[in-house]
TORPA-4810 file (N, C-alpha, C, O; in nm, 3 decimals):
<nodes>
NODE_1_-5.340_-5.602_2.755_-5.506_-5.526_2.722_-5.466_-5.367_2.614_-5.520_-5.312_2.518_L
NODE_2_-5.402_-5.354_2.657_-5.387_-5.152_2.588_-5.291_-5.217_2.486_-5.221_-5.123_2.449_K
NODE_3_-5.247_-5.338_2.417_-5.177_-5.326_2.286_-5.231_-5.358_2.183_-5.219_-5.318_2.067_E
NODE_4_-5.320_-5.466_2.251_-5.426_-5.583_2.168_-5.530_-5.519_2.067_-5.597_-5.422_2.101_S
NODE_5_-5.539_-5.575_1.944_-5.655_-5.496_1.886_-5.766_-5.570_1.918_-5.872_-5.508_1.928_D
NODE_6_-5.765_-5.732_1.943_-5.889_-5.825_1.965_-5.806_-5.853_2.073_-5.685_-5.874_2.086_Y
NODE_7_-5.915_-5.848_2.156_-5.913_-5.990_2.314_-6.019_-6.066_2.325_-6.134_-6.025_2.308_V
NODE_8_-5.984_-6.195_2.358_-6.077_-6.324_2.321_-6.091_-6.388_2.464_-6.025_-6.485_2.499_V
NODE_9_-6.166_-6.334_2.530_-6.234_-6.407_2.680_-6.304_-6.582_2.642_-6.417_-6.616_2.609_A
NODE_10_-6.179_-6.661_2.666_-6.202_-6.832_2.664_-6.159_-6.869_2.814_-6.062_-6.946_2.815_A
NODE_11_-6.212_-6.830_2.950_-6.186_-6.892_3.070_-6.300_-6.954_3.111_-6.401_-6.935_3.043_V
NODE_12_-6.309_-7.046_3.235_-6.444_-7.102_3.317_-6.483_-6.987_3.379_-6.405_-6.893_3.390_P
NODE_13_-6.600_-6.983_3.422_-6.683_-6.916_3.488_-6.641_-6.969_3.649_-6.660_-7.088_3.672_L
NODE_14_-6.586_-6.886_3.756_-6.517_-6.912_3.864_-6.570_-6.778_3.882_-6.608_-6.688_3.807_T
NODE_15_-6.553_-6.811_4.108_-6.515_-6.684_4.190_-6.451_-6.589_4.069_-6.522_-6.495_4.031_D
NODE_16_-6.344_-6.605_4.018_-6.206_-6.505_4.024_-6.207_-6.470_3.834_-6.125_-6.413_3.763_Q
NODE_17_-6.320_-6.524_3.807_-6.352_-6.484_3.631_-6.453_-6.410_3.610_-6.470_-6.346_3.506_T
NODE_18_-6.548_-6.411_3.728_-6.698_-6.372_3.739_-6.674_-6.185_3.695_-6.572_-6.135_3.743_F
NODE_19_-6.735_-6.123_3.637_-6.707_-6.010_3.556_-6.559_-5.952_3.567_-6.528_-5.847_3.624_H
NODE_20_-6.438_-6.075_3.477_-6.313_-6.031_3.457_-6.335_-5.926_3.430_-6.331_-5.844_3.521_L
NODE_21_-6.371_-5.878_3.282_-6.390_-5.786_3.196_-6.520_-5.737_3.292_-6.627_-5.797_3.303_F
NODE_22_-6.484_-5.620_3.354_-6.577_-5.537_3.411_-6.523_-5.381_3.306_-6.465_-5.381_3.197_N
NODE_23_-6.567_-5.273_3.382_-6.549_-5.164_3.368_-6.391_-5.090_3.362_-6.341_-5.010_3.284_E
NODE_24_-6.345_-5.153_3.473_-6.198_-5.134_3.500_-6.123_-5.195_3.359_-6.096_-5.122_3.264_E
NODE_25_-6.101_-5.302_3.361_-6.067_-5.380_3.268_-6.079_-5.340_3.112_-5.980_-5.319_3.042_R
NODE_26_-6.201_-5.332_3.070_-6.245_-5.306_2.958_-6.142_-5.146_2.917_-6.083_-5.134_2.810_I
NODE_27_-6.141_-5.039_3.029_-6.111_-4.943_2.995_-5.946_-4.941_2.939_-5.889_-4.881_2.849_A
NODE_28_-5.913_-5.015_3.017_-5.740_-5.118_3.013_-5.713_-5.109_2.837_-5.613_-5.057_2.788_Q
NODE_29_-5.826_-5.173_2.757_-5.859_-5.202_2.625_-5.753_-5.081_2.531_-5.738_-4.964_2.567_M
NODE_30_-5.700_-5.135_2.427_-5.694_-5.025_2.323_-5.795_-4.974_2.238_-5.877_-5.037_2.170_K
NODE_31_-5.778_-4.839_2.252_-5.905_-4.802_2.191_-5.949_-4.830_2.020_-5.862_-4.839_1.933_A
NODE_32_-6.062_-4.840_1.997_-6.107_-4.917_1.894_-6.100_-5.051_1.886_-6.163_-5.107_1.796_G
NODE_33_-6.015_-5.136_1.986_-6.016_-5.282_1.981_-6.169_-5.352_2.009_-6.259_-5.299_2.073_S
NODE_34_-6.171_-5.466_1.952_-6.257_-5.567_1.985_-6.246_-5.686_2.087_-6.153_-5.764_2.109_V
NODE_35_-6.368_-5.674_2.141_-6.389_-5.772_2.272_-6.486_-5.887_2.245_-6.608_-5.872_2.237_L
NODE_36_-6.399_-6.046_2.228_-6.478_-6.123_2.195_-6.489_-6.231_2.324_-6.393_-6.257_2.396_I
NODE_37_-6.608_-6.282_2.340_-6.650_-6.376_2.456_-6.715_-6.477_2.408_-6.834_-6.501_2.384_N
NODE_38_-6.567_-6.558_2.394_-6.642_-6.734_2.400_-6.625_-6.819_2.528_-6.608_-6.941_2.534_I
NODE_39_-6.636_-6.707_2.656_-6.619_-6.842_2.753_-6.787_-6.859_2.839_-6.861_-6.941_2.785_A
NODE_40_-6.827_-6.810_2.926_-6.906_-6.773_2.993_-6.971_-6.630_2.990_-6.888_-6.539_3.001_R
NODE_41_-7.112_-6.590_2.977_-7.153_-6.474_2.979_-7.127_-6.396_3.099_-7.082_-6.282_3.083_G
NODE_42_-7.153_-6.449_3.251_-7.081_-6.341_3.325_-6.937_-6.324_3.311_-6.901_-6.210_3.341_P
NODE_43_-6.857_-6.391_3.279_-6.716_-6.308_3.280_-6.707_-6.224_3.201_-6.589_-6.191_3.193_V
NODE_44_-6.778_-6.160_3.126_-6.785_-6.010_3.112_-6.911_-5.939_3.159_-7.020_-5.992_3.136_V
NODE_45_-6.905_-5.818_3.227_-6.990_-5.708_3.280_-7.069_-5.676_3.141_-6.998_-5.617_3.060_D
NODE_46_-7.172_-5.696_3.108_-7.253_-5.644_2.974_-7.282_-5.513_2.975_-7.241_-5.442_2.884_E
NODE_47_-7.352_-5.465_3.076_-7.310_-5.355_3.102_-7.242_-5.241_3.084_-7.289_-5.132_3.050_E
NODE_48_-7.121_-5.271_3.111_-6.976_-5.227_3.113_-6.947_-5.254_2.924_-6.924_-5.166_2.842_A
NODE_49_-6.953_-5.345_2.910_-6.895_-5.332_2.769_-6.993_-5.242_2.673_-6.945_-5.178_2.579_L
NODE_50_-7.170_-5.242_2.709_-7.253_-5.210_2.662_-7.161_-5.025_2.627_-7.119_-4.978_2.521_A
NODE_51_-7.162_-4.985_2.729_-7.133_-4.810_2.759_-6.992_-4.800_2.654_-6.976_-4.724_2.558_Q
NODE_52_-6.874_-4.929_2.720_-6.761_-4.952_2.615_-6.774_-4.909_2.478_-6.711_-4.831_2.407_A
NODE_53_-6.875_-4.983_2.461_-6.944_-4.946_2.310_-7.002_-4.820_2.292_-6.953_-4.754_2.200_L
NODE_54_-7.108_-4.761_2.365_-7.181_-4.648_2.318_-7.033_-4.541_2.336_-7.018_-4.444_2.261_A
NODE_55_-6.954_-4.570_2.422_-6.852_-4.425_2.399_-6.775_-4.393_2.313_-6.726_-4.284_2.282_S
NODE_56_-6.759_-4.552_2.251_-6.637_-4.604_2.084_-6.533_-4.612_2.179_-6.440_-4.638_2.102_G
NODE_57_-6.485_-4.608_2.283_-6.362_-4.650_2.349_-6.331_-4.812_2.224_-6.250_-4.839_2.135_H
NODE_58_-6.449_-4.881_2.288_-6.403_-5.014_2.191_-6.451_-4.999_2.037_-6.539_-4.914_2.029_L
NODE_59_-6.425_-5.044_1.942_-6.445_-5.072_1.806_-6.544_-5.178_1.764_-6.599_-5.182_1.654_G
NODE_60_-6.564_-5.277_1.878_-6.661_-5.376_1.851_-6.680_-5.511_1.952_-6.595_-5.533_2.039_G
NODE_61_-6.769_-5.578_1.938_-6.772_-5.708_2.018_-6.819_-5.846_1.957_-6.900_-5.841_1.865_C
NODE_62_-6.778_-5.955_1.995_-6.839_-6.050_1.950_-6.874_-6.156_2.085_-6.787_-6.189_2.165_A
NODE_63_-6.985_-6.190_2.093_-7.070_-6.244_2.195_-7.107_-6.388_2.180_-7.208_-6.410_2.111_V
NODE_64_-7.030_-6.517_2.244_-7.110_-6.570_2.169_-7.231_-6.693_2.300_-7.298_-6.796_2.293_D
NODE_65_-7.183_-6.569_2.418_-7.267_-6.630_2.543_-7.268_-6.533_2.596_-7.199_-6.435_2.567_V
NODE_66_-7.381_-6.545_2.724_-7.506_-6.453_2.778_-7.480_-6.445_2.959_-7.411_-6.532_3.011_F
NODE_67_-7.511_-6.390_3.001_-7.549_-6.405_3.188_-7.672_-6.485_3.172_-7.687_-6.578_3.251_P
NODE_68_-7.760_-6.465_3.087_-7.889_-6.562_3.097_-7.908_-6.606_2.930_-7.877_-6.545_2.828_K
NODE_69_-7.977_-6.747_2.950_-7.970_-6.775_2.794_-8.050_-6.868_2.814_-8.047_-6.926_2.923_E
NODE_70_-8.152_-6.910_2.704_-8.115_-6.798_2.588_-8.120_-6.683_2.599_-8.163_-6.646_2.708_P
NODE_71_-8.083_-6.581_2.507_-8.074_-6.431_2.538_-8.130_-6.421_2.450_-8.103_-6.473_2.342_C
NODE_72_-8.246_-6.335_2.481_-8.342_-6.223_2.457_-8.390_-6.083_2.470_-8.473_-6.015_2.410_T
NODE_73_-8.294_-6.058_2.587_-8.331_-5.915_2.561_-8.197_-5.830_2.619_-8.200_-5.728_2.687_N
NODE_74_-8.085_-5.897_2.575_-7.919_-5.799_2.541_-7.908_-5.645_2.529_-7.961_-5.580_2.438_S
NODE_75_-7.828_-5.590_2.636_-7.861_-5.417_2.578_-7.733_-5.402_2.431_-7.711_-5.309_2.353_V
NODE_76_-7.681_-5.517_2.443_-7.586_-5.511_2.316_-7.650_-5.534_2.207_-7.575_-5.528_2.109_L
NODE_77_-7.760_-5.558_2.180_-7.864_-5.542_2.030_-7.866_-5.438_1.997_-7.911_-5.408_1.887_T
NODE_78_-7.810_-5.336_2.094_-7.842_-5.188_2.022_-7.756_-5.122_1.924_-7.782_-5.026_1.851_R
NODE_79_-7.630_-5.201_1.938_-7.500_-5.175_1.865_-7.496_-5.252_1.744_-7.499_-5.375_1.753_Y
NODE_80_-7.485_-5.170_1.577_-7.448_-5.236_1.522_-7.279_-5.269_1.490_-7.243_-5.314_1.381_A
NODE_81_-7.209_-5.248_1.572_-7.050_-5.303_1.590_-7.059_-5.465_1.698_-6.962_-5.539_1.714_N
NODE_82_-7.152_-5.481_1.739_-7.194_-5.615_1.838_-7.257_-5.693_1.733_-7.369_-5.689_1.682_A
NODE_83_-7.159_-5.764_1.717_-7.214_-5.917_1.650_-7.216_-6.022_1.787_-7.124_-6.060_1.858_L
NODE_84_-7.347_-6.047_1.791_-7.416_-6.163_1.898_-7.431_-6.313_1.782_-7.485_-6.307_1.672_L
NODE_85_-7.376_-6.428_1.836_-7.386_-6.568_1.829_-7.506_-6.644_1.940_-7.501_-6.596_2.053_T
NODE_86_-7.588_-6.729_1.924_-7.663_-6.811_1.980_-7.586_-6.947_2.030_-7.614_-7.057_1.982_P
NODE_87_-7.471_-6.926_2.146_-7.380_-7.008_2.235_-7.353_-7.073_2.110_-7.410_-7.180_2.130_H
NODE_88_-7.304_-7.081_1.997_-7.271_-7.147_1.878_-7.149_-7.163_1.834_-7.153_-7.211_1.721_S
NODE_89_-7.012_-7.141_1.882_-6.909_-7.097_1.851_-6.841_-7.217_1.849_-6.720_-7.195_1.835_A
NODE_90_-6.861_-7.312_1.855_-6.834_-7.454_1.828_-6.906_-7.527_1.739_-6.871_-7.642_1.714_T
NODE_91_-7.007_-7.475_1.685_-7.119_-7.525_1.564_-7.063_-7.563_1.485_-7.095_-7.502_1.383_S
NODE_92_-6.961_-7.665_1.458_-6.920_-7.649_1.327_-6.927_-7.812_1.272_-6.929_-7.892_1.365_T
NODE_93_-6.931_-7.861_1.164_-6.942_-7.945_1.061_-6.811_-8.056_1.164_-6.851_-8.161_1.214_A
NODE_94_-6.683_-8.019_1.179_-6.580_-8.080_1.200_-6.645_-8.130_1.340_-6.668_-8.248_1.368_E
NODE_95_-6.670_-8.016_1.421_-6.676_-8.043_1.553_-6.804_-8.119_1.593_-6.818_-8.146_1.712_N
NODE_96_-6.872_-8.145_1.528_-7.024_-8.241_1.542_-6.918_-8.357_1.538_-6.874_-8.395_1.646_S
NODE_97_-6.877_-8.411_1.430_-6.822_-8.487_1.384_-6.750_-8.582_1.489_-6.753_-8.704_1.507_K
NODE_98_-6.685_-8.477_1.552_-6.569_-8.556_1.668_-6.623_-8.552_1.796_-6.564_-8.611_1.887_A
NODE_99_-6.757_-8.471_1.823_-6.843_-8.513_1.906_-6.910_-8.627_1.923_-6.914_-8.682_2.033_T
NODE_100_-6.965_-8.671_1.823_-7.013_-8.767_1.801_-6.943_-8.937_1.786_-6.991_-9.050_1.797_N
NODE_101_-6.803_-8.880_1.757_-6.712_-9.019_1.770_-6.677_-9.012_1.876_-6.655_-9.123_1.923_F
NODE_102_-6.650_-8.888_1.976_-6.609_-8.927_2.127_-6.742_-8.942_2.197_-6.729_-8.988_2.310_A
NODE_103_-6.846_-8.919_2.165_-6.949_-9.000_2.236_-7.010_-9.162_2.254_-7.072_-9.213_2.347_A
NODE_104_-6.966_-9.216_2.132_-6.968_-9.300_2.107_-6.894_-9.395_2.125_-6.930_-9.510_2.149_A
NODE_105_-6.747_-9.342_2.111_-6.640_-9.435_2.163_-6.651_-9.442_2.317_-6.603_-9.541_2.372_N
NODE_106_-6.722_-9.330_2.405_-6.703_-9.325_2.547_-6.827_-9.460_2.586_-6.819_-9.526_2.690_N
NODE_107_-6.929_-9.480_2.487_-7.008_-9.535_2.509_-6.972_-9.741_2.557_-7.002_-9.824_2.643_L
NODE_108_-6.886_-9.726_2.418_-6.861_-9.808_2.378_-6.744_-9.912_2.473_-6.734_-10.035_2.482_V
NODE_109_-6.656_-9.784_2.542_-6.593_-9.775_2.630_-6.622_-9.835_2.769_-6.571_-9.926_2.834_N
NODE_110_-6.765_-9.715_2.796_-6.878_-9.783_2.945_-6.885_-9.905_2.898_-6.821_-9.981_2.971_Y
NODE_111_-6.944_-9.968_2.791_-7.002_-10.099_2.836_-6.900_-10.200_2.856_-6.908_-10.308_2.915_L
NODE_112_-6.784_-10.135_2.786_-6.678_-10.288_2.805_-6.606_-10.243_2.905_-6.490_-10.281_2.908_K
NODE_113_-6.655_-10.146_3.016_-6.575_-10.133_3.139_-6.461_-10.073_3.133_-6.396_-10.072_3.237_K
NODE_114_-6.392_-9.991_2.982_-6.295_-9.989_2.990_-6.314_-9.812_3.023_-6.335_-9.752_2.918_D
NODE_115_-6.310_-9.751_3.106_-6.327_-9.591_3.039_-6.177_-9.529_3.123_-6.115_-9.553_3.226_I
NODE_116_-6.170_-9.447_3.019_-6.081_-9.381_3.063_-6.113_-9.261_3.136_-6.208_-9.190_3.107_D
NODE_117_-6.023_-9.237_3.242_-6.064_-9.133_3.353_-6.054_-8.996_3.340_-6.084_-8.921_3.432_A
NODE_118_-5.999_-8.942_3.197_-6.044_-8.842_3.201_-6.134_-8.763_3.127_-6.128_-8.649_3.080_K
NODE_119_-6.273_-8.908_3.127_-6.387_-8.862_3.108_-6.482_-8.893_3.211_-6.605_-8.903_3.204_Y
NODE_120_-6.413_-8.906_3.298_-6.510_-8.925_3.427_-6.557_-8.805_3.526_-6.475_-8.733_3.582_V
NODE_121_-6.694_-8.791_3.543_-6.698_-8.644_3.584_-6.713_-8.679_3.768_-6.775_-8.766_3.830_V
NODE_122_-6.652_-8.598_3.798_-6.618_-8.606_3.946_-6.762_-8.546_4.041_-6.760_-8.425_4.063_V
NODE_123_-6.838_-8.595_4.075_-6.961_-8.513_4.156_-6.897_-8.427_4.255_-6.799_-8.461_4.322_Q
NODE_124_-6.971_-8.290_4.262_-6.889_-8.178_4.339_-6.799_-8.073_4.273_-6.767_-7.965_4.322_G
NODE_125_-6.764_-8.123_4.153_-6.624_-8.006_4.103_-6.707_-7.974_3.995_-6.821_-8.013_3.970_T
NODE_126_-6.617_-7.880_3.920_-6.701_-7.809_3.833_-6.622_-7.848_3.654_-6.633_-7.790_3.546_R
NODE_127_-6.539_-7.982_3.700_-6.479_-7.996_3.572_-6.498_-8.147_3.555_-6.459_-8.203_3.453_Y
</nodes>
């Protein structure tokens, strides 16, 4: 953290990753660096991030996910060096095409009773 210009949070939300980027961890980041959160909102402590922006410790942030969505009142809106997007990091033409193809393929396989186990969600699990 102390040597990186950019740090990207891209982890699932679990008990272990809740506020993974808290005041202590953000303080360990290189001065002037940028924190990017494309994981889940609660992975980053939004108040701690705001404090780091206000103090100038961080040079900026890019946040695509928020503790509560849709985001209507994030403290981060106060900062010009905060790029905030509405949970749209994967909204590209390429991803849309791939997702549509996968969904259609999964439906065909389901109807043929030929389901790949990697597409089966087990009740009670997170993944």
